[in-house]
DSSP file (Angstrom, degrees, kcal/mol; ACC not computed):
  #  RESIDUE AA STRUCTURE BP1 BP2  ACC     N-H-->O    O-->H-N    N-H-->O    O-->H-N    TCO  KAPPA ALPHA  PHI   PSI    X-CA   Y-CA   Z-CA
    1    1 A M              0   0    0      0, 0.0     2,-0.2     0, 0.0     0, 0.0   0.000 360.0 360.0 360.0 144.2   36.7  -29.9   46.3
    2    2 A E        -     0   0    0      1,-0.1     2,-0.1     2,-0.0     0, 0.0  -0.564 360.0-134.8 -84.6 140.5   34.3  -30.6   49.2
    3    3 A T     >  -     0   0    0     -2,-0.2     4,-2.2     1,-0.1     5,-0.2  -0.434  24.3-109.3 -89.7 169.7   34.5  -33.8   51.1
    4    4 A R  H  > S+     0   0    0      1,-0.2     4,-2.5     2,-0.2     5,-0.2   0.862 117.9  56.6 -65.2 -34.7   31.5  -36.0   52.0
    5    5 A Q  H  > S+     0   0    0      2,-0.2     4,-2.3     1,-0.2    -1,-0.2   0.900 108.3  46.3 -64.2 -41.8   31.8  -35.0   55.7
    6    6 A E  H  > S+     0   0    0      2,-0.2     4,-2.1     1,-0.2    -1,-0.2   0.888 112.8  51.1 -68.8 -37.1   31.5  -31.3   54.8
    7    7 A A  H  X S+     0   0    0     -4,-2.2     4,-2.2     2,-0.2    -2,-0.2   0.894 110.4  48.2 -65.5 -39.6   28.6  -32.0   52.6
    8    8 A A  H  X S+     0   0    0     -4,-2.5     4,-2.6     2,-0.2     5,-0.2   0.907 110.6  51.4 -67.9 -39.9   26.8  -34.0   55.2
    9    9 A A  H  X S+     0   0    0     -4,-2.3     4,-2.3     1,-0.2    -2,-0.2   0.892 110.2  49.7 -62.2 -38.4   27.4  -31.2   57.8
   10   10 A G  H  X S+     0   0    0     -4,-2.1     4,-2.3     2,-0.2    -1,-0.2   0.904 111.1  48.8 -66.0 -41.7   26.0  -28.7   55.4
   11   11 A T  H  X S+     0   0    0     -4,-2.2     4,-2.2     2,-0.2    -2,-0.2   0.908 112.1  48.0 -63.9 -42.3   22.9  -30.8   54.8
   12   12 A I  H  X S+     0   0    0     -4,-2.6     4,-2.7     1,-0.2    -2,-0.2   0.896 110.2  53.3 -66.1 -38.8   22.4  -31.3   58.5
   13   13 A G  H  X S+     0   0    0     -4,-2.3     4,-2.1     2,-0.2    -2,-0.2   0.912 109.0  48.2 -62.9 -41.7   22.8  -27.6   59.1
   14   14 A C  H  X S+     0   0    0     -4,-2.3     4,-2.2     2,-0.2    -1,-0.2   0.891 111.8  50.2 -65.0 -39.7   20.1  -26.8   56.4
   15   15 A L  H  X S+     0   0    0     -4,-2.2     4,-2.6     2,-0.2    -2,-0.2   0.903 109.1  51.8 -64.3 -40.9   17.8  -29.4   58.1
   16   16 A A  H  X S+     0   0    0     -4,-2.7     4,-2.3     2,-0.2    -2,-0.2   0.889 109.0  50.5 -62.0 -39.5   18.4  -27.8   61.5
   17   17 A A  H  X S+     0   0    0     -4,-2.1     4,-2.1     2,-0.2    -2,-0.2   0.919 112.0  47.1 -65.1 -43.0   17.5  -24.4   60.0
   18   18 A V  H  X S+     0   0    0     -4,-2.2     4,-2.3     2,-0.2    -2,-0.2   0.918 113.4  47.6 -65.7 -44.9   14.3  -25.7   58.5
   19   19 A L  H  X S+     0   0    0     -4,-2.6     4,-2.3     1,-0.2    -1,-0.2   0.862 111.5  51.6 -67.5 -34.7   13.4  -27.5   61.8
   20   20 A G  H  X S+     0   0    0     -4,-2.3     4,-2.3    -5,-0.2    41,-0.3   0.895 109.7  49.3 -65.4 -39.7   14.2  -24.3   63.7
   21   21 A A  H  X S+     0   0    0     -4,-2.1     4,-2.3    39,-0.3    -2,-0.2   0.914 111.6  48.7 -63.9 -43.5   11.9  -22.3   61.4
   22   22 A L  H  X S+     0   0    0     -4,-2.3     4,-2.5     2,-0.2    -2,-0.2   0.887 110.9  50.8 -64.2 -39.7    9.1  -24.8   61.8
   23   23 A A  H  X S+     0   0    0     -4,-2.3     4,-2.1     2,-0.2    -1,-0.2   0.901 110.5  49.5 -64.5 -40.3    9.5  -24.8   65.6
   24   24 A G  H  X S+     0   0    0     -4,-2.3     4,-1.5    33,-0.2    -2,-0.2   0.885 112.1  47.1 -64.7 -38.7    9.4  -21.0   65.6
   25   25 A I  H  X S+     0   0    0     -4,-2.3     4,-1.7     2,-0.2    -2,-0.2   0.884 110.5  53.1 -68.2 -39.6    6.2  -21.0   63.5
   26   26 A A  H  < S+     0   0    0     -4,-2.5    -2,-0.2     1,-0.2    -1,-0.2   0.880 109.7  48.0 -66.0 -36.0    4.7  -23.7   65.7
   27   27 A A  H  < S+     0   0    0     -4,-2.1     4,-0.5     1,-0.2    -1,-0.2   0.821 112.3  50.8 -70.0 -29.4    5.4  -21.4   68.8
   28   28 A W  H  X S+     0   0    0     -4,-1.5     4,-3.1     1,-0.2     3,-0.4   0.789  89.6  82.7 -76.9 -27.5    3.9  -18.5   66.9
   29   29 A L  H  X S+     0   0    0     -4,-1.7     4,-2.8     1,-0.2     5,-0.3   0.854  88.3  49.2 -52.7 -47.5    0.6  -20.2   65.9
   30   30 A P  H  > S+     0   0    0      0, 0.0     4,-1.8     0, 0.0    -1,-0.2   0.933 117.6  42.5 -60.5 -41.9   -1.4  -19.8   69.2
   31   31 A Y  H  > S+     0   0    0     -4,-0.5     4,-2.8    -3,-0.4    -2,-0.2   0.915 115.2  49.8 -65.5 -44.1   -0.5  -16.1   69.2
   32   32 A G  H  X S+     0   0    0     -4,-3.1     4,-2.4     1,-0.2     5,-0.3   0.898 109.5  50.6 -64.0 -40.9   -1.1  -15.7   65.5
   33   33 A R  H  X S+     0   0    0     -4,-2.8     4,-2.3    -5,-0.3     5,-0.5   0.914 114.6  44.1 -64.5 -42.4   -4.5  -17.4   65.7
   34   34 A K  H  X S+     0   0    0     -4,-1.8     4,-1.3    -5,-0.3    -2,-0.2   0.894 115.9  47.8 -69.2 -39.0   -5.6  -15.1   68.6
   35   35 A G  H  < S+     0   0    0     -4,-2.8    10,-2.4    -5,-0.2    -2,-0.2   0.827 121.7  33.2 -72.2 -31.7   -4.2  -12.0   66.9
   36   36 A L  H  < S+     0   0    0     -4,-2.4    -2,-0.2     8,-0.2    -3,-0.2   0.815 137.1  13.7 -95.9 -32.1   -5.7  -12.6   63.5
   37   37 A F  H  < S+     0   0    0     -4,-2.3    -3,-0.2    -5,-0.3    -2,-0.2   0.473 110.5  70.6-124.2  -4.2   -9.0  -14.4   64.3
   38   38 A G     <  +     0   0    0     -4,-1.3    -3,-0.1    -5,-0.5    -4,-0.1   0.309  65.4 123.3-104.5  11.1   -9.8  -14.0   68.0
   39   39 A G    >   -     0   0    0      4,-0.5     3,-1.1     1,-0.1     2,-0.3  -0.282  68.9 -99.5 -75.3 156.5  -10.6  -10.3   68.4
   40   40 A F  G >  S-     0   0    0      1,-0.3     3,-1.7     2,-0.2    63,-0.1  -0.585 105.5  -2.0 -71.1 131.8  -13.8   -8.9   69.8
   41   41 A E  G 3  S-     0   0    0     -2,-0.3    -1,-0.3     1,-0.3    -3,-0.1   0.846 136.3 -52.9  51.5  41.9  -16.1   -7.8   67.0
   42   42 A G  G <  S+     0   0    0     -3,-1.1    -1,-0.3     1,-0.2    -2,-0.2   0.527  89.4 159.8  78.7   7.4  -13.7   -8.8   64.3
   43   43 A E    <   -     0   0    0     -3,-1.7    -4,-0.5    -5,-0.1     2,-0.3  -0.423  15.4-177.5 -65.8 132.6  -10.8   -6.8   65.7
   44   44 A T        -     0   0    0     -2,-0.1    -8,-0.2    -6,-0.1    58,-0.1  -0.854  26.5-142.8-127.6 164.7   -7.5   -8.1   64.4
   45   45 A D    >   -     0   0    0    -10,-2.4     3,-1.7    -2,-0.3     4,-0.5  -0.862  11.3-173.7-128.0  94.4   -3.8   -7.2   65.0
   46   46 A P  T >> S+     0   0    0      0, 0.0     4,-2.8     0, 0.0     3,-0.8   0.703  78.5  75.1 -64.8 -19.2   -1.9   -7.5   61.7
   47   47 A A  H 3>>S+     0   0    0      1,-0.2     4,-2.3     2,-0.2     5,-1.9   0.768  85.5  64.4 -62.0 -24.5    1.4   -6.8   63.6
   48   48 A V  I <4>S+     0   0    0     -3,-1.7     5,-1.1     3,-0.2    -1,-0.2   0.869 112.1  34.7 -64.9 -37.0    1.2  -10.3   64.9
   49   49 A L  I <45S+     0   0    0     -3,-0.8     4,-0.4    -4,-0.5    -2,-0.2   0.913 122.8  42.2 -82.7 -46.1    1.5  -11.5   61.3
   50   50 A W  I  <5S+     0   0    0     -4,-2.8    -3,-0.2     3,-0.1    -2,-0.2   0.799 134.8  14.9 -78.6 -27.0    3.9   -8.9   59.9
   51   51 A L  I  X5S+     0   0    0     -4,-2.3     4,-2.0    -5,-0.3    -3,-0.2   0.773 124.8  52.2-110.0 -44.1    6.3   -8.7   62.9
   52   52 A G  I  ><S+     0   0    0     -5,-1.9     4,-2.6    45,-0.4     5,-0.2   0.921 107.2  49.7 -63.4 -46.1    5.6  -11.8   65.0
   53   53 A L  H  ><S+     0   0    0     -5,-1.1     4,-2.7    -4,-0.4     5,-0.2   0.946 113.6  44.2 -62.8 -48.9    5.9  -14.5   62.4
   54   54 A P  H  > S+     0   0    0      0, 0.0     4,-2.8     0, 0.0     5,-0.3   0.909 114.2  50.8 -64.0 -37.8    9.2  -13.3   61.0
   55   55 A V  H  X S+     0   0    0     -4,-2.0     4,-2.2     2,-0.2    -2,-0.2   0.932 114.2  43.5 -63.1 -44.5   10.7  -12.8   64.5
   56   56 A M  H  X S+     0   0    0     -4,-2.6     4,-2.3    -5,-0.2    -1,-0.2   0.906 115.8  47.6 -70.1 -40.1    9.6  -16.2   65.7
   57   57 A A  H  X S+     0   0    0     -4,-2.7     4,-1.9    -5,-0.2   -33,-0.2   0.935 115.9  43.6 -65.2 -45.8   10.8  -18.0   62.5
   58   58 A L  H  X S+     0   0    0     -4,-2.8     4,-2.8    -5,-0.2     5,-0.2   0.861 112.8  53.1 -68.1 -35.0   14.1  -16.2   62.5
   59   59 A G  H  X S+     0   0    0     -4,-2.2     4,-2.3    -5,-0.3    -1,-0.2   0.906 109.0  49.2 -65.4 -39.9   14.5  -16.8   66.2
   60   60 A G  H  X S+     0   0    0     -4,-2.3     4,-2.3     2,-0.2   -39,-0.3   0.896 112.5  48.6 -64.5 -39.6   13.9  -20.5   65.7
   61   61 A I  H  X S+     0   0    0     -4,-1.9     4,-2.6   -41,-0.3     5,-0.2   0.946 112.6  47.3 -63.5 -50.0   16.4  -20.6   62.9
   62   62 A A  H  X S+     0   0    0     -4,-2.8     4,-1.8     1,-0.2    -2,-0.2   0.890 113.6  47.9 -62.5 -39.0   19.1  -18.8   64.9
   63   63 A T  H  X S+     0   0    0     -4,-2.3     4,-2.2     2,-0.2    -1,-0.2   0.919 112.4  48.0 -66.7 -44.0   18.6  -21.0   67.9
   64   64 A A  H  X S+     0   0    0     -4,-2.3     4,-2.2     1,-0.2    -2,-0.2   0.906 113.4  47.6 -64.6 -40.7   18.7  -24.2   66.0
   65   65 A L  H  X S+     0   0    0     -4,-2.6     4,-2.3     2,-0.2    -1,-0.2   0.835 108.5  55.3 -70.3 -31.1   21.8  -23.2   64.2
   66   66 A A  H  X S+     0   0    0     -4,-1.8     4,-2.4    -5,-0.2    -2,-0.2   0.934 109.3  46.9 -64.1 -45.6   23.4  -22.1   67.4
   67   67 A V  H  X S+     0   0    0     -4,-2.2     4,-2.5     1,-0.2    -2,-0.2   0.926 112.7  50.2 -59.7 -44.1   22.8  -25.6   68.9
   68   68 A F  H  X S+     0   0    0     -4,-2.2     4,-1.8     1,-0.2    -1,-0.2   0.901 109.5  50.5 -62.6 -40.3   24.2  -27.1   65.7
   69   69 A A  H  X>S+     0   0    0     -4,-2.3     5,-2.9     2,-0.2     4,-0.6   0.896 110.7  49.7 -65.2 -40.6   27.3  -24.8   65.9
   70   70 A V  H ><5S+     0   0    0     -4,-2.4     3,-1.1     3,-0.2    -2,-0.2   0.927 108.8  52.1 -63.6 -44.7   27.8  -25.9   69.6
   71   71 A V  H 3<5S+     0   0    0     -4,-2.5    -1,-0.2     1,-0.3    -2,-0.2   0.871 111.0  47.7 -61.5 -36.0   27.5  -29.5   68.7
   72   72 A R  H 3<5S-     0   0    0     -4,-1.8    -1,-0.3    -5,-0.2    -2,-0.2   0.559 117.4-114.2 -81.2  -6.5   30.2  -29.1   66.0
   73   73 A G  T <<5S+     0   0    0     -3,-1.1     2,-1.2    -4,-0.6    -3,-0.2   0.692  71.1 138.2  84.9  18.5   32.5  -27.2   68.4
   74   74 A R     >< +     0   0    0     -5,-2.9     4,-2.0     1,-0.2    -1,-0.2  -0.712  20.8 169.6 -99.7  84.4   32.3  -23.8   66.6
   75   75 A W  H  > S+     0   0    0     -2,-1.2     4,-2.2     1,-0.2    -1,-0.2   0.851  70.2  53.0 -69.9 -38.3   32.0  -21.6   69.7
   76   76 A L  H  > S+     0   0    0      2,-0.2     4,-1.9     1,-0.2    -1,-0.2   0.920 111.5  46.0 -67.2 -43.6   32.5  -18.2   68.0
   77   77 A G  H  > S+     0   0    0      2,-0.2     4,-2.1     1,-0.2    -1,-0.2   0.886 111.8  52.4 -63.3 -38.5   29.7  -18.9   65.4
   78   78 A A  H  X S+     0   0    0     -4,-2.0     4,-2.5     2,-0.2    -2,-0.2   0.887 107.6  52.2 -63.9 -39.1   27.4  -20.2   68.2
   79   79 A L  H  X S+     0   0    0     -4,-2.2     4,-2.1     1,-0.2    -1,-0.2   0.899 109.0  49.4 -64.5 -39.7   28.0  -17.0   70.1
   80   80 A G  H  X S+     0   0    0     -4,-1.9     4,-2.0     2,-0.2    -1,-0.2   0.901 112.1  48.3 -65.3 -39.6   27.1  -14.8   67.2
   81   81 A L  H  X S+     0   0    0     -4,-2.1     4,-2.4     2,-0.2    -2,-0.2   0.866 110.0  51.3 -69.1 -36.8   23.9  -16.8   66.6
   82   82 A V  H  X S+     0   0    0     -4,-2.5     4,-2.5     2,-0.2    -1,-0.2   0.905 109.8  50.8 -64.7 -39.1   23.0  -16.6   70.3
   83   83 A A  H  X S+     0   0    0     -4,-2.1     4,-2.3     2,-0.2    -2,-0.2   0.894 109.9  50.3 -63.8 -38.9   23.5  -12.8   70.0
   84   84 A A  H  X S+     0   0    0     -4,-2.0     4,-2.2     2,-0.2    -2,-0.2   0.911 111.4  47.8 -66.6 -42.1   21.3  -12.7   66.9
   85   85 A A  H  X S+     0   0    0     -4,-2.4     4,-2.3     2,-0.2    -2,-0.2   0.885 111.4  50.5 -65.0 -38.4   18.6  -14.7   68.8
   86   86 A A  H  X S+     0   0    0     -4,-2.5     4,-2.4     2,-0.2    -2,-0.2   0.898 110.0  50.9 -67.9 -38.9   18.9  -12.3   71.8
   87   87 A G  H  X S+     0   0    0     -4,-2.3     4,-2.1     2,-0.2    -2,-0.2   0.899 110.3  48.7 -64.1 -39.6   18.5   -9.4   69.4
   88   88 A L  H  X S+     0   0    0     -4,-2.2     4,-2.7     2,-0.2    -2,-0.2   0.904 111.3  50.3 -64.0 -41.6   15.4  -10.8   67.9
   89   89 A A  H  X S+     0   0    0     -4,-2.3     4,-2.3     1,-0.2    -2,-0.2   0.889 110.4  49.2 -66.6 -37.3   14.0  -11.5   71.3
   90   90 A A  H  X S+     0   0    0     -4,-2.4     4,-2.3     2,-0.2    -1,-0.2   0.881 111.2  49.9 -67.6 -37.0   14.7   -7.9   72.4
   91   91 A F  H  X S+     0   0    0     -4,-2.1     4,-2.5     2,-0.2    -2,-0.2   0.929 111.3  49.7 -62.5 -46.4   13.0   -6.6   69.2
   92   92 A G  H  X>S+     0   0    0     -4,-2.7     5,-1.7     1,-0.2     4,-0.6   0.901 114.1  43.8 -62.9 -40.7   10.0   -8.8   69.9
   93   93 A Y  H  <5S+     0   0    0     -4,-2.3     3,-0.2     3,-0.2    -1,-0.2   0.881 112.9  52.1 -70.5 -38.2    9.7   -7.6   73.5
   94   94 A A  H  <5S+     0   0    0     -4,-2.3    -2,-0.2     1,-0.2    -1,-0.2   0.913 120.9  31.9 -64.5 -42.7   10.2   -4.0   72.5
   95   95 A F  H  <5S-     0   0    0     -4,-2.5    -1,-0.2    -5,-0.2    -2,-0.2   0.392 101.7-130.1 -97.4   3.1    7.6   -4.0   69.9
   96   96 A D  T ><5 +     0   0    0     -4,-0.6     3,-1.6    -3,-0.2    -3,-0.2   0.917  37.7 174.6  49.4  53.3    5.3   -6.5   71.6
   97   97 A V  T 3 <S+     0   0    0     -5,-1.7   -45,-0.4     1,-0.3   -46,-0.2   0.593  70.7  51.2 -71.1 -12.4    5.0   -8.6   68.4
   98   98 A L  T 3  S+     0   0    0     -6,-0.3    -1,-0.3   -46,-0.1     2,-0.3   0.263  78.7 124.5-107.2  11.6    3.1  -11.4   70.0
   99   99 A A    <   -     0   0    0     -3,-1.6   -51,-0.1     1,-0.1     3,-0.1  -0.532  53.1-139.9 -72.9 135.6    0.4   -9.2   71.6
  100  100 A G        -     0   0    0     -2,-0.3   -65,-0.2     1,-0.2   -56,-0.1  -0.121  44.4 -55.2 -79.6-177.5   -3.1  -10.2   70.7
  101  101 A P    >>  -     0   0    0      0, 0.0     3,-1.5     0, 0.0     4,-0.6  -0.254  53.3-113.4 -58.4 151.7   -5.9   -7.7   69.9
  102  102 A Q  G >4 S+     0   0    0      1,-0.3     3,-1.1     2,-0.2    -2,-0.1   0.830 114.2  62.6 -59.4 -33.9   -6.6   -5.2   72.7
  103  103 A A  G 34 S+     0   0    0      1,-0.2    -1,-0.3   -63,-0.1     4,-0.1   0.744  95.4  59.8 -66.7 -22.6  -10.0   -6.8   73.3
  104  104 A L  G <4 S+     0   0    0     -3,-1.5    -1,-0.2     2,-0.1    -2,-0.2   0.711  90.3  86.5 -77.3 -19.3   -8.4  -10.1   74.4
  105  105 A E  S << S-     0   0    0     -3,-1.1     2,-0.3    -4,-0.6    -6,-0.0  -0.486  96.3 -95.0 -82.9 153.1   -6.5   -8.5   77.2
  106  106 A D        -     0   0    0     -2,-0.2    -1,-0.1     1,-0.2     3,-0.1  -0.497  35.4-170.2 -67.9 122.0   -8.1   -8.1   80.6
  107  107 A C        -     0   0    0     -2,-0.3     2,-0.2     1,-0.3    -1,-0.2   0.413  39.4-114.3 -98.3   2.2   -9.6   -4.6   80.8
  108  108 A G    >   -     0   0    0      1,-0.2     3,-0.7     2,-0.1    -1,-0.3  -0.556  55.0 -33.5 101.1-164.7  -10.4   -4.6   84.5
  109  109 A S  T 3  S+     0   0    0      1,-0.2    -1,-0.2    -2,-0.2    -2,-0.0   0.783 120.9  67.8 -71.5 -29.9  -13.6   -4.4   86.5
  110  110 A P  T 3         0   0    0      0, 0.0    -1,-0.2     0, 0.0    -2,-0.1   0.790 360.0 360.0 -64.8 -23.0  -15.7   -2.2   84.1
  111  111 A C    <         0   0    0     -3,-0.7    -2,-0.2    -4,-0.0    -3,-0.1   0.520 360.0 360.0 -76.2 360.0  -15.8   -4.9   81.5
């Protein structure tokens, strides 16, 4: 049978995950807005939505749960969550999931 302390820790962990997801989405919003609505002549980049949003939300969840694990003294779990967040960051950089439409980038002097 579960004790109240374990139940409270589980509830706080769930709240940390939700707050982490919200923080990830909040960090994604400026890029998502530019990628979906800010292109030249209606140009959009759907990868910002299909790749960027999940990467940022999952990264926020992994980071928040890693902090929660460190606070609880669960170092091995925290290490795994940090590795997951690093893997998500590597995926994001490799596929440039937060890049806006090509027209928003500086194209040099001919423009």
